[in-house]
C-alpha positions in Angstrom: 0.0 0.0 0.0 1.2 3.5 -0.8 2.2 5.3 2.4 -0.3 7.9 3.6 -2.4 7.6 0.5 -4.2 11.0 0.3 -7.1 9.5 -1.5 -7.9 6.9 1.1 -11.0 7.8 3.1 -10.7 8.2 6.9 -14.4 8.3 7.9 -15.8 5.6 5.5 -15.2 2.0 6.4 -12.7 0.0 4.4 -10.3 -2.8 5.3 -6.6 -2.3 6.2 -5.7 -3.3 2.6 -6.8 -5.4 -0.3 -10.1 -5.6 -2.1 -13.6 -5.0 -0.7 -17.0 -5.1 -2.4 -20.5 -5.9 -1.1 -21.5 -5.4 2.6 -22.6 -8.6 4.1 -24.2 -9.9 7.3 -25.1 -6.6 8.9 -26.4 -7.3 12.4 -26.5 -5.8 15.9 -25.7 -8.2 18.8 -25.5 -7.2 22.4 -25.1 -3.5 21.5 -22.3 -4.1 19.0 -22.7 -3.6 15.2 -21.1 -6.3 13.1 -20.2 -5.5 9.5 -19.1 -8.4 7.2 -17.9 -7.7 3.7 -16.6 -9.3 0.5 -12.9 -9.2 0.8 -9.6 -10.3 -0.8 -6.8 -9.5 1.6 -4.2 -10.6 -0.8 -4.5 -7.6 -3.1 -6.7 -4.9 -4.6 -8.5 -7.3 -7.0 -11.5 -9.6 -7.0 -10.4 -13.2 -6.4 -11.2 -16.1 -4.0 -13.5 -13.9 -2.0 -13.6 -14.2 1.8 -15.8 -12.6 4.4 -14.0 -9.8 6.2 -15.4 -8.8 9.6 -15.4 -5.6 11.8 -17.3 -4.5 14.8 -18.4 -1.1 16.2 -20.5 0.4 19.0 -21.3 3.6 17.0 -21.3 2.7 13.3 -18.2 5.0 12.9 -15.2 3.6 14.7 -14.6 0.1 13.7 -12.3 -2.7 15.1 -11.1 -5.2 12.5 -11.6 -8.8 13.5 -10.2 -12.0 12.0 -11.6 -13.2 8.7 -15.0 -14.8 9.3 -15.3 -17.1 6.2 -12.8 -18.5 3.8 -13.3 -20.9 0.9 -13.1 -24.6 1.9 -11.1 -26.7 -0.6 -13.4 -29.2 -2.1 -16.4 -27.7 -0.3 -19.5 -26.0 -1.8 -17.7 -22.6 -1.5 -14.4 -23.7 -2.8 -14.2 -20.8 -5.3 -15.5 -18.1 -3.0 -17.8 -17.1 -0.2 -20.1 -14.7 -1.9 -22.7 -12.3 -0.5 -25.3 -13.0 2.1 -26.8 -12.0 5.4 -26.8 -12.6 9.2 -29.6 -13.5 11.5 -30.0 -14.6 15.1 -31.5 -18.1 15.3 -32.7 -17.9 18.9 -29.3 -16.8 20.3 -27.2 -18.4 17.7 -25.6 -16.0 15.1 -26.1 -17.5 11.7 -24.7 -16.6 8.3 -26.4 -17.5 5.0 -24.3 -16.9 1.9 -23.7 -18.0 -1.6 -20.9 -20.5 -2.2 -19.3 -20.8 -5.6 -18.9 -22.5 -8.1 -21.7 -23.4 -9.0 -23.8 -20.9 -7.0 -25.4 -22.6 -4.0 -26.7 -21.2 -0.7 -24.6 -22.1 2.4 -25.0 -21.7 6.2 -22.5 -21.1 9.1 -23.0 -20.6 12.8 -21.0 -19.2 15.6 -20.9 -20.1 19.3 -18.2 -17.8 20.6 -19.4 -14.3 20.0 -19.2 -14.2 16.2 -15.5 -14.8 16.1 -15.3 -18.2 14.6 -17.7 -19.9 12.3 -18.7 -23.5 11.7 -20.0 -24.3 8.2 -22.5 -27.0 7.3 -20.7 -29.4 5.0 -23.5 -29.2 2.4 -25.5 -26.3 1.0 -28.9 -25.7 2.5 -30.1 -24.8 -1.0 -28.1 -26.7 -3.7 -30.1 -25.9 -6.8 -32.5 -23.2 -8.0 -36.1 -24.2 -8.7 -36.7 -26.0 -12.1 -38.3 -24.4 -15.1 -37.1 -20.8 -14.7 -34.6 -20.8 -17.5 -32.0 -19.0 -15.4 -29.0 -17.3 -17.0 -25.9 -19.5 -17.1 -22.5 -18.0 -16.7 -19.3 -20.1 -16.3 -21.4 -23.2 -15.9 -23.5 -21.9 -13.1 -27.0 -20.4 -13.0 -27.4 -16.8 -11.8 -28.7 -17.7 -8.3 -27.1 -15.8 -5.4 -27.2 -13.4 -2.5 -29.7 -14.7 0.1 -31.5 -12.2 2.3 -33.4 -13.7 5.2 -35.9 -12.4 7.8 -38.2 -13.8 10.4 -42.0 -13.7 9.6 -44.3 -15.2 12.3 -43.2 -18.7 13.0 -41.2 -19.1 9.8 -38.1 -17.9 8.2 -38.4 -16.2 4.8 -35.7 -15.6 2.2 -35.3 -14.0 -1.2 -32.4 -15.0 -3.5 -31.4 -12.9 -6.5 -31.6 -14.5 -10.0 -31.1 -13.7 -13.7 -33.0 -15.0 -16.7 -31.7 -16.0 -20.1 -34.3 -13.8 -21.7 -33.0 -10.8 -19.7 -34.0 -9.1 -16.5 -33.9 -10.7 -13.1 -36.0 -11.7 -10.2 -36.3 -12.3 -6.4 -36.9 -15.9 -5.7 -39.0 -16.4 -2.5 -38.5 -19.2 0.0 -39.7 -20.3 3.5 -38.2 -22.5 6.1 -39.0 -23.7 9.7 -35.3 -24.0 10.6 -33.0 -22.1 8.1 -31.9 -25.5 6.7 -34.9 -26.9 4.8 -36.3 -24.5 2.3 -39.5 -24.5 0.2 -39.8 -22.5 -2.9 -42.8 -20.1 -2.8 -42.5 -18.6 -6.3 -41.2 -15.3 -7.7 -41.7 -12.5 -5.2 -41.1 -10.0 -8.1 -39.3 -9.9 -11.4 -38.6 -7.6 -14.3 -36.0 -5.4 -15.9 -35.3 -1.8 -14.7 -33.0 -0.7 -17.5 -32.1 -1.6 -21.0 -29.5 -4.4 -21.0 -30.1 -5.2 -17.4 -29.8 -8.8 -16.2 -29.6 -10.6 -12.9 -30.9 -9.1 -9.7 -28.2 -9.1 -7.2 -28.3 -8.5 -3.4 -32.1 -8.3 -3.1 -33.5 -6.8 0.2 -37.2 -7.2 1.0 -38.4 -5.7 4.3 -41.3 -4.0 6.0 -41.0 -0.3 6.7 -43.5 2.4 7.6 -46.5 0.2 7.0 -45.3 -0.7 3.5 -42.7 -3.0 2.0 -39.5 -2.1 0.3 -37.5 -4.0 -2.3 -33.9 -3.1 -3.1 -32.1 -4.8 -6.0 -28.8 -4.2 -7.8 -29.2 -4.9 -11.5 -26.2 -6.3 -13.2 -25.4 -5.0 -16.7 -26.0 -1.3 -16.3 -24.7 -1.7 -12.7 -27.3 0.4 -11.0 -29.3 -0.1 -7.9 -33.1 0.3 -7.7 -35.7 0.7 -5.0 -39.4 0.0 -5.0 -42.0 0.7 -2.3 -45.2 -1.4 -2.5 -47.2 -4.1 -0.9 -46.2 -7.7 0.0 -49.0 -10.3 0.6 -46.6 -13.0 1.8 -46.1 -14.3 -1.7 -45.9 -11.5 -4.2 -44.5 -8.0 -4.0 -46.5 -5.3 -5.9 -44.7 -2.0 -6.3 -46.4 1.4 -6.2 -43.3 3.6 -6.4 -40.0 3.0 -8.1 -36.8 5.0 -7.7 -33.1 4.7 -6.9 -31.5 4.7 -3.5 -28.5 6.5 -5.1 -28.0 7.9 -8.6 -24.2 7.6 -8.6 -22.4 5.1 -10.7 -20.2 3.8 -7.9 -23.0 3.0 -5.5 -23.9 -0.8 -5.6 -25.1 -3.8 -3.5 -26.7 -2.0 -0.6 -27.6 -4.1 2.4 -30.0 -3.2 5.2 -30.7 -4.4 8.7 -32.9 -3.4 11.7 -31.0 -2.3 14.7 -32.0 -2.5 18.4 -33.6 1.0 18.2 -35.9 -0.1 15.4 -34.0 1.8 12.7 -33.6 0.4 9.2 -30.0 1.1 8.4 -28.1 0.6 5.2 -24.6 0.4 3.9 -23.5 0.0 0.3 -20.3 -0.6 -1.6 -18.8 2.4 -3.3 -16.8 1.1 -6.3 -13.5 2.7 -7.4 -13.5 4.9 -10.5 -9.8 4.9 -11.2 -7.7 2.5 -13.2 -7.0 -1.1 -12.0 -3.3 -0.2 -12.1 -3.9 2.7 -9.7 -5.8 0.5 -7.4 -3.0 -2.1 -7.4 -0.4 0.6 -6.7 -2.5 1.9 -3.8 -3.0 -1.6 -2.4 -6.7 -1.1 -1.6 -10.0 -1.0 -3.5 -13.6 -0.4 -2.4 -15.2 1.7 0.4 -18.5 1.5 2.3 -21.0 4.3 2.1 -21.8 6.2 5.3 -24.5 4.4 7.3 -27.9 5.6 6.2 -31.2 5.5 7.9 -34.2 4.6 5.7 -37.9 5.5 6.1 -41.0 5.5 4.0 -43.0 8.7 3.7 -45.7 9.7 1.2 -45.3 6.3 -0.4 -41.6 6.7 -1.3 -38.3 5.8 0.2 -36.4 8.5 2.1 -32.9 8.3 3.5 -30.5 10.4 5.6 -27.1 9.8 7.2 -27.4 8.0 10.5 -27.4 10.5 13.3 -24.1 9.1 14.6 -22.3 10.7 11.7 -22.7 14.1 13.4 -20.2 12.9 16.0 -17.4 13.4 13.3 -18.0 17.2 13.3 -15.1 19.3 14.5 -14.4 23.0 13.8 -17.1 24.6 11.8 -19.0 27.7 10.7 -22.6 28.7 10.9 -24.1 31.5 8.7 -27.6 32.8 8.4 -29.5 34.6 5.6 -26.5 34.7 3.2 -27.3 36.3 -0.1 -25.5 34.9 -3.1 -25.3 37.4 -6.0 -25.5 35.9 -9.5 -22.1 34.9 -10.9 -20.2 35.8 -7.8 -18.3 32.9 -6.3 -18.2 32.7 -2.5 -15.4 30.6 -1.0 -16.2 29.2 2.5 -13.9 29.5 5.4 -14.1 25.7 6.1 -12.0 23.6 3.7 -10.2 20.3 3.5 -10.4 16.8 2.1 -12.8 15.7 4.9 -15.8 17.9 5.6 -19.6 18.1 5.9 -21.7 20.9 4.4 -25.4 21.4 5.5 -27.2 24.1 3.5 -30.8 25.2 3.7 -31.9 27.2 0.7 -34.9 29.5 0.7 -37.1 29.3 -2.5 -34.7 28.1 -5.3 -37.6 28.5 -7.7 -36.2 28.5 -11.3 -32.7 29.4 -9.9 -29.5 27.5 -10.1 -26.9 27.0 -7.4 -23.5 25.5 -7.9 -21.5 24.0 -5.0 -17.9 23.1 -5.8 -16.0 20.8 -3.5 -12.5 19.4 -3.6 -11.8 22.6 -5.7 -8.3 23.9 -6.3 -7.6 27.6 -5.9 -7.4 28.2 -9.6 -10.2 25.9 -10.5 -8.0 23.4 -12.3 -9.8 20.6 -10.3 -13.2 20.6 -8.8 -16.3 18.5 -8.3 -19.5 20.4 -9.1 -22.8 19.8 -7.4 -25.6 21.7 -9.1 -29.2 22.4 -7.9 -31.2 23.4 -11.0 -34.7 24.6 -10.2 -35.6 25.3 -13.8 -34.7 21.8 -14.9 -35.9 20.2 -11.7 -32.7 18.2 -11.1 -29.7 17.6 -9.0 -26.4 17.1 -10.9 -22.9 16.0 -9.9 -20.2 16.7 -12.4 -16.9 14.9 -12.0 -15.4 15.8 -15.4 -13.0 18.3 -13.8 -12.5 16.4 -10.5 -9.0 15.1 -11.4 -6.1 16.0 -13.7 -5.5 12.2 -13.8 -7.1 11.2 -17.1 -7.1 7.6 -16.1 -9.9 8.3 -13.6 -13.5 7.9 -14.8 -15.4 11.2 -15.2 -19.0 11.8 -16.0 -22.1 14.0 -15.4 -24.9 12.4 -13.5 -28.4 13.8 -13.1 -31.2 13.0 -10.7 -34.7 14.4 -11.1 -36.1 16.3 -8.1 -39.1 18.5 -7.3 -37.8 21.5 -5.4 -40.1 22.9 -2.7 -40.1 26.2 -0.9 -37.2 25.2 1.2 -34.4 22.9 0.1 -31.9 21.1 2.3 -28.6 19.9 0.8 -26.1 17.8 2.8 -22.7 17.0 1.3 -20.0 14.7 2.8 -16.5 14.8 1.5 -13.9 12.2 2.6 -10.8 12.1 0.4 -12.0 10.3 -2.7 -15.7 10.1 -1.7 -18.5 12.7 -2.2 -21.9 11.7 -0.9 -24.8 14.1 -1.6 -28.2 14.1 0.1 -31.0 16.4 -1.2 -34.2 16.8 0.9 -33.7 13.2 2.1 -35.4 12.2 -1.3 -32.4 12.1 -3.7 -28.9 10.8 -3.1 -26.0 10.9 -5.5 -22.5 9.6 -4.6 -19.3 10.1 -6.6 -15.7 8.9 -6.4 -13.2 11.6 -7.1 -9.4 11.6 -7.3 -7.9 15.1 -7.1 -4.1 15.3 -7.7 -3.4 18.8 -6.4 -2.7 19.5 -2.7 -4.8 22.7 -2.8 -8.0 20.9 -4.1 -9.6 21.4 -0.7 -11.9 24.5 -1.2 -15.7 24.8 -1.1 -17.1 27.4 -3.4 -20.8 28.5 -3.8 -22.0 30.3 -6.9 -25.6 31.4 -7.9 -26.1 31.0 -11.6 -29.5 32.4 -12.0 -30.6 35.5 -10.0 -29.9 36.2 -6.3 -30.2 33.2 -4.0 -30.5 33.3 -0.2 -29.4 30.5 2.1 -31.5 30.5 5.2 -28.8 28.6 7.0 -25.4 27.4 6.0 -23.3 25.2 8.2 -20.0 23.4 7.5 -17.6 21.4 9.6 -14.3 19.7 9.3 -14.5 15.9 10.0 -12.1 14.4 12.5 -11.3 11.0 13.9 -9.9 7.8 12.4 -12.6 5.2 11.8 -10.8 1.9 12.2 -8.3 0.0 14.2 -6.9 -3.5 14.2 -8.0 -6.1 16.8 
């Protein structure tokens, strides 16, 4: 790993080194949050995936624990321990996950406080149901990523699937004991985007009197959310959206904590070259923990309140008028900060917020609130002078109301944007200049007034080794 890599986040979770992708097995046990994750400790590339493991009391400061699952030679997970979930079976912590190859559903239990895990020698679900014409890749049907919950006296599970004809589905199962499963049919299926195939990492859960389905669609590589009704066998959506409109956000996983909150983490993929990742010695970051709720029939989300504990020195301004075309540079700057801005009546106006901006504007990441177009945009085309980094312009539709709240979190190479709790857009950025630390506000259409503007530097190192 490169020493003191300036692009390595300090407040988003990531392992000490190596590759990380999907969050797995999120669970709270005895007041401690456990985060498992897809991991290759041997290098910053996807190969022979294991389950990494960390624990925290506040969702922010994590202690790295020993690897939880490794492939068993000759076993059903010999080629990798892929994604899954964690539940408490009585008082017994239990992991359900996909073993490869072929893709089968496996189970492991712990009896020493989630430190060591004992696998069943055979899969609890060895084959998908017949007659579905599942997509076949490398000799295996697309049949992975179990998500399990307790419903009455039974266990329920959805498993992601892909079809030869395109699109994907969530296969629904039930079990009395987590070991013997009965197929109950397709909870839901379809295609969200052109070219989409295989629904990965499905989440199906009750929230706010409704049900929510999250899926990550392979192909376009985007994640989708639906709110609707679930009758125990079929999910019927009434609202469809995206939990995040960024290209790096993938494979979100949710869980219910002891306070009754539905919390979510997601994998934030790298957007720089494979060579740069190998040189850095690490790849992949978790999103900030987010709290989900359903209001007005749609999914809302906000950073978990614990994130506010990262705040250090800051500023607070009220009734700030921004003249058209006049850039205002904030006093708070750095590569780790939070911006919380309440805007009064954007109307048809347009506000630009530049973060990770250099003094001369050679590098910047541009966040745009465009009232006339009714959209949030994040532009990373000038984020880095390194042309091997991906760069694009992403839009998310949004209906602006009389007051708008924008929250932005910057952490080295991560920018997470929350707009009115209804729209999120995450980007990965890789500035090269040491002065790319400024925050600049510019009104592009008329005079805009911020009712309240607060910003903080973020402090604290998030992880430590066991």
